[in-house]
Steps between C-alpha positions, in 0.01 A plus 500: 500500500813337351291360215367849427854648499602238246200575281347153563150639563305174462705323767455799729123469469514126577716554804276777629198273455670224706571750780147632495356148540683472832460862613187647358564859619862540402473849352845508352452172311179636346680809377791300358246283315339818370835625367538162318153538351568859396820395322328215315238739360213422741460861610142473624562201726814668637307820576223313679750310722689815579185690602407209728823550695487881482152499648642338815736797536819300566783651707767234449794622302510208253139539388534874465820476293353223281177701438711807412689299236177360359323840481806645327492227237129570453580869450267582790721708735190664654416173669831501690399825676176339629700205624738708714233739612331201664834371640589835651160518675564164664868564584509876550860523627672309225768717335536243220129492405469878515795541265353234265175697503689819413672330205168349385349851487811618309437234234153635428597866550269572796701797626263616774486155655882476468532819700280357777675163497836671525391697809350186657837328451686792655274481807578131548875530424626861503755459220577802276447320169135422588432862581648609171305241308198683621642835391587363154142373467379855552724616216359222285147627578609845391645365174193297416250769607309631196464838670839678517367742757416217735852362486655845559273594787442169678721198425838668459472742795390210722808301382721802566362537856561130566869526398548830688382329820779239455755774423407698818527181710839435336384157384616515134736205453540401131585668175171385351314708762684816397432418131131470583497834678673664204243338264209645698640850509583487129144392415364780718725736308666603827835520325665731759416257785617202292830675440544560873438130571763393249758760609427443870585222746245258349673536162807328639308171482478525122802285414392199289517675163797691368445878533147435627504818713654713229250381238203566729633849591549575130143394421366735772716792393365459146139488624567816710680666202800560727745522211801622708484188711448277193805650338723480804404140578549391138835675494608328819395157377682552164817583692468157662411316181548687172336220298144522643291626210177583687685760712645673192140544376388645833815718512424651156126536566566688822773724353265621225208544743720720718624697199139554387406618848816728516577342836809630680667337806462686833812698597546396864358152571512160329375486135247228592428219742715273286798732455641687196275577205587558133273752336673613176598340172868577566492303829327208323758497221786512748340226711472263202852580371630423849316160504669418164842596629440284806386211280823505306680424828266218602601135466204393288348707218162659590250602230290728716707821491550490119130442434412773747706744294301407188174527699596850617577605140163367394315689767690823425411471131143438594502827697666681215814578704824548309705388801548148372829584325667504839425127515626418148352388172251214533636322191854499635378400852298207358805398299716504823229307680504233227877475525468441873192274517441379139579138589214485753158388368341792689692759294229507228208547748694770681565702187155432346353760738730774381515452118260793470792725587667414170405703188371262224764630257773358732357145529712333235817679610432400867459128408820510286687658790386218729588228250854646462591426861390132500786251448380295203722295271436377147655174380531622139456827321135478384374309803297625794714617789408287804554541873775297667339471844167542686581861603538613134186303406294680770630836380414425142157373597437827687581702183272279287212554748563877498502500114155337508378747763621800302306376195810445281384149394146620438619744237672231293395356164387134479836386364697671774268355763556146369876558506479617865294188586774283347768684694310480829444126453869452422588683821239297688649168389852622569400611847374151586866398536526711818200318655607140448526447873162658572242285675165420326330753731741780417463734200761520227701825497407570138122430521414867442661493155253236399208695650603821326529317166144373548376851577649620167329212320170588669537858356536345156198274548285794598616678183354210305795261468315163552809277530646707782258365761612140431859607541408662835363167623800314360750721681305497828474121497874481432564741787282298732692182416819662635336688786202291616418730792476824310158634578524777239543244221196309630277806537586625153438154352163493677399836355609416143347151494176645626503778235540224237202311650703204636417429859639148542865591558398774742362278778835328541695828484281662759518210743880497466497867612383354829281803578464536876222648710424861395642441151179309417333839522777710340597285201214245489333711227762374251344156533130560566454756224582245223430144621123499448494736206734278300289188560718328759210434736676253730801725542267797558326316781835418653636849476183644659531251782860604569395860540181425696680272742738784581221757546297272725794392714598866539192547718606225735875579496452870577315414825799282601748782423295736715497253791879460473538876500302523826703222659833660416388861555561605138204736521590730215482205260136425581343791304730405211369146499140621498573743214667214310195278549265775378718569203481137394127471565431794270752382238390541139667171411312315779167629371593408140614150592187436706270607220687324215535185712121473548427569134755239407347243732158561358637477147663161571228345720164669497247272323780262414596319819261684732193714434545876472290538812726267708816661367377848603389373838833339573669836431244674724442748220213741525405748231408767760837490670811674378812423708744716307615812688474730191583819690815363664640281222880491529721435200785299657644387169871547457514651151872565506599142581658473155829691471494778248776732389271713288521880511230678693282571197474134417474362849183429702353815656263581784243573233532144364443365849185705549357402163581133550327502836198668347490245218539204736221634727262552203566147376457356848163676531382347171619150610356532848158608364502215250567254784220647713258489208577132434461428873153654482374248243409218741323747734230553230383142565163412352198630693185288545230760444628718219194725470446596860749783523446577869614147579818543292591810694466307824713221364764760456556399135387829352757678714761257360421604141532863614848420628589355164362800314686737726827306450444509128473879508826514696663270248388730213647800684828310566523404134448862396776617733724226361436610141572867590825391666611308194435797271817653647699228319759473777834332423692377804876448475583145385623405850234700676162370617333250266170631361176324617278283277245776474582616147461149358176450698343798327649464152419130443136543599498288822386801695188559285422126509524472878299814566218394265491158673424669831229710336353175366480373861279797582268424207470131582416593859225725369362218289508280811290745704252589216440147371470389136149623418526868435875537455545493125707816508741372765528170315593679181753713685657183642503341157682801354750495788573131426559583133734796564691301765578223255617763249718667759650173618571405136676838456704434810600159358603662174739721700669180629579371151849508358837342566626529855859469386605579148833500321562815302824564308676236708387663823242379750211721587251412779145633526416503875191714436336205323567283804357764735190526274453126516515510880237779502287293265503205741407725793222671305354171376507370857300800622262445206450139617438602864240748376354230269460258790307776684279536187461123502387501864233761418371337182486134609207550744311697230560213259363234737194716574436529125528127456250445782259738326542319167421167670190642662364646173613187311601709200821652386351825383639676812759723333863470622610847617785635277747527787550123499596491135728803554674329791538171317648669192733699726628195683551310174698791359709525814576131465599537135717805575676328790565190286645729230732663750611159630580393140686827447706426814576146376622662181726738699643206695588320173666813356696562819622140512601503139684832519863430430698763683850372447505616139475863605808693389554796718692690236639843576585402851813294436408247768786320658490120532441506875217751454326277248421231753344758736290638207373150435409461871323837511289438190417152624379643830272752327365238263433258781334765710259596222426135448422460869276808505301377205462156656370633831255733320381212282447267797295761681285571192428127459367490857283807425369337184375210716303743714338657191368154398311479829305823423252353250155563641 
């Protein structure tokens, strides 16, 4: 066991063997040996050994524990349940084995069996937690039941009765048990009863979370629409803590609900269960004013009351009330707020919500007013006035962010914008002085100046200013050198490099972000969208692996979380874990990465290092199966991960999200169908008796071609939907979701090529079943397909021609679309070769039969059917075309190597000396990345060329 712990698996196996020589039946040694075998990659031997021991139904703790570890490593948790089921039968009174059995069921989600195991445990050892494990398992059955009616009429009422029994017998001990009772009542929509539990004696146990009782009461009041209670409780809690924003929202919601219902307090008795109720605008205004007066007396400044006043003004405006004047003028109030909190980084995000209250005509005046109160000092008359300390810097930064948000920078001319960029960078570099003592992991105080300057340059780039994008990269790389942990710099660099078609620098940037856990799903798209499509195949494999490793381990991890939640009685967390797991399983990104990863593996390996058939088998791919949950696909991407200070009309909207999801789903459907069509090729294996059609039906091959034809129709439909979608010509914001590869796929002709290849498969299959004799028409059709395919592939190649990087007027311009076209060419030619090897497998037997006939008749007058000549010509042309592309790529490599970038003069931009070195670095990175892409594409094509040479019949 020590050897296993230290990872010395071979020694562990040797030691186990020694032991087993002396003691043949030492179960535990056998299992430890099996673990060693499993870890050295001998899965089958390990499994056989383990089953040998399991068949003896061991009851000693060591063997059971060791087998559990082994099964877990094999990802076979269902075998653990069988193990403990047997152990419990032999040792029926063991609390330990029963609880292991319960946890084993929890790992595989067998809720009904969990419920029974929990009760069996409670009978042996009447401890409360075991009883409630059983109750929770009923709730889990209700959550996982497909039929909602069943869960409302059977599982939940049974759970409720089980808890009520404990309440009547006064056996409720822990807070978790009360939480569970509340959870059941809430799911049964018995809100009144749930409220009574929380407000009653049992509610006193709810102590672990701050305001746990109050929050639960509030939730129930809202469900019951008891607005007087909502209002009174929110009021009471705000008197305790006037900085708790959620209660301001509830307070306002309830006040306006009561006003709309014309509610009046009863004359004699209490207003409500929770005390006094406010039900008029006057009371609300007074209440907020009072909170502000109280704040001015408090020892530390609180933002809540001031923001609540703005929130109330906003709501009153929304309702068309003219009562807001009692609260003051929003512009003046925001000015006062800035004076009080302007030096806090949160000041901008606080005010951002309320800028709609300002009339656009006042924007410039408002910004000037804010600038006037910041203490800035200029060294000389014509110089920029700079802040003297961090407080003034924060205030100034807040104003700059607001200027961007109010669209003041967007309205400027190019010249003005460049002047602002200069000023912002000057302020950025000046601000670095305040951060000299910052650690490497801390951000510089002035980083946002640099980011805002880059945003202005991005505007210029989108308006057609080519040099601006290089300056963006230059400034970001400079920023990153001073602030190596700034994620915003890295994310923006990733987006811009990818837009320029350079993937190489991105891998390193992304790994330095150190994305953890769920981030592989939320920001992983930044990586996986571009790696493969820009020809970085190795990096693409790696980035898919990162993501897939997370998704696969999520399955295992979630079971562990659930088990911990049972152990510690955190019952309300269990449904959350299950929902989290489901959300990840139906993640759009997960489905995309799975599909692209398999296509990529086939592209790199099928018919190169292993046969297409073996590759598909090792992925357990089956054309009939579709494992993507189309109806439940969840878009978990974080599309706002990049900061943006754009006004609402330029920012990413809900509409953009919807369209992006639709586009991603359409593209995924096309890719998934392509993958399934390719995986169907080996299933059409050559049949022995082509003419006897009844036989073929029995062999199941004819149904296989039906599958392929059905998939082909689905592909046609998906392509049509994709084309319709693209007709809308959607433009996402520059920092919004990146568009898919669909537009390029259609416009460069790859789509038509790939579809016609799959139609060709259908024709070849027909030729195979009809034989050569009376199939002149099919043979001609195949010949024509070959011809048009070569034409289409040549067209596709022509769309890859041109310089990848060119120097125009002293500025660099990259052409990432040419690179993407090249990648599509490689993929399409690979599919063409897989189809050709299928043609080859059909034609070879015909050829050998013909030769036998010729030998028999001893004359060469037996005519060669035209399909052979067609196929030979086709293969020769494919070979020539591929050789031409390889030569073209060699040419690109030579041009890229010879490109002298240093001589570029970035005129117009008045680059400073320190910026120049970053510009050199940036251009070097882009050049090197393109070089790398072209090399990888060239290498792959050479391997494909070798497979063409084997196709000569």
